C-alpha positions in Angstrom: -32.2 -23.1 -0.1 -30.7 -24.7 2.7 -26.6 -24.2 1.6 -24.7 -26.0 4.3 -21.0 -28.3 4.3 -20.0 -26.7 0.6 -17.4 -25.3 -0.3 -18.2 -22.2 -2.5 -16.1 -19.6 -4.4 -17.0 -15.9 -4.5 -15.1 -14.2 -7.2 -15.4 -10.3 -5.7 -15.9 -11.4 -2.3 -13.2 -9.0 -1.3 -16.7 -5.7 -0.8 -19.7 -5.2 -1.1 -22.2 -8.4 -2.1 -19.2 -10.8 -2.5 -18.3 -9.5 0.8 -22.0 -9.9 2.3 -22.8 -13.3 0.4 -19.2 -14.6 1.9 -21.4 -13.5 5.1 -23.7 -14.9 5.1 -22.6 -18.8 3.5 -19.7 -18.8 5.9 -22.1 -18.2 9.4 -23.9 -21.4 7.8 -20.8 -24.2 7.9 -19.7 -23.7 4.7 -16.0 -23.6 3.6 -15.8 -19.9 1.1 -12.9 -18.9 -0.6 -13.2 -15.0 -1.5 -11.1 -13.9 -4.5 -10.7 -11.0 -6.0 -7.5 -8.5 -7.3 -6.6 -7.2 -4.4 -4.6 -9.1 -1.8 -5.1 -6.6 1.5 -8.6 -5.8 1.0 -9.4 -9.8 0.9 -7.3 -10.4 3.2 -9.2 -7.5 5.5 -12.7 -9.1 4.5 -11.0 -12.8 5.2 -10.7 -11.2 8.8 -13.7 -10.1 9.5 -15.5 -13.7 8.9 -15.0 -17.3 10.2 -13.9 -20.0 7.5 -13.2 -17.4 5.1 -10.0 -18.2 2.8 -8.5 -15.5 -0.2 -6.7 -15.6 -2.7 -5.7 -13.1 -5.4 -6.7 -13.9 -8.9 -8.2 -11.2 -11.6 -10.9 -13.6 -13.2 -9.3 -11.5 -16.4 -5.9 -12.7 -16.8 -5.9 -16.3 -17.8 -3.2 -16.8 -15.7 -4.7 -15.9 -12.9 -7.7 -18.2 -12.6 -5.1 -21.3 -13.6 -3.6 -20.0 -10.2 -6.7 -20.3 -9.1 -7.8 -23.8 -10.2 -4.1 -25.3 -8.8 -5.4 -23.9 -5.5 -9.3 -24.9 -5.2 -8.0 -28.8 -6.8 -5.0 -28.9 -3.7 -6.5 -27.1 -0.8 -10.1 -28.3 -1.1 -11.8 -31.7 -1.6 -13.8 -30.2 -4.7 -15.4 -26.6 -5.3 -19.7 -27.2 -4.5 -20.8 -23.6 -5.8 -19.5 -21.3 -8.0 -20.4 -17.2 -7.7 -19.6 -15.5 -9.9 -20.2 -12.4 -8.2 -17.0 -9.8 -9.3 -18.0 -7.8 -12.6 -17.6 -4.0 -13.9 -19.3 -0.8 -15.3 -18.3 2.4 -16.2 -20.2 6.1 -15.6 -21.2 7.2 -19.8 -21.6 10.7 -20.1 -23.1 10.6 -24.0 -22.5 14.0 -24.0 -19.5 14.3 -22.6 -17.8 10.9 -22.7 -14.8 9.2 -24.8 -14.0 6.1 -25.4 -17.3 4.4 -25.2 -16.5 1.4 -27.4 -13.4 0.4 -25.4 -15.4 1.1 -22.0 -18.1 -1.3 -23.4 -14.9 -3.8 -24.1 -13.7 -3.3 -20.4 -17.1 -4.6 -19.4 -18.0 -7.6 -21.9 -14.6 -9.0 -20.5 -15.5 -8.3 -17.1 -19.2 -9.4 -17.3 -19.2 -12.3 -19.7 -15.9 -13.7 -21.0 -14.5 -13.9 -18.0 -17.0 -16.1 -16.2 -17.6 -18.6 -19.4 -14.0 -18.7 -19.1 -14.0 -19.0 -15.1 -16.9 -21.6 -15.3 -15.0 -23.4 -18.3 -11.2 -23.5 -16.4 -13.0 -24.5 -13.0 -15.4 -27.7 -14.8 
């Protein structure tokens, strides 16, 4: 697939896989926006890449997604691609773990419900 001259939002774009995706896509003339919870991490990531902007937002907070949506509307002429990369996972030692249900709920919130909410708000 040849993705060029698109406007692309990458959640969890400040490090890891999200950062590498931003690196690849920004190198092809795309307008790439990265988002994540930590502004300093996003700023440092964006400084390493050409043509990448950032906005700090937590995908688990509806008010942050609303602010992100407004930012995109105000600063970009539409969004072509959303890469829901933000994720959360716990390590489980079932013999020693406590609060397993609470940890699972956090994972479901970030890895599923936040994805659905982000898609709905950005559509």
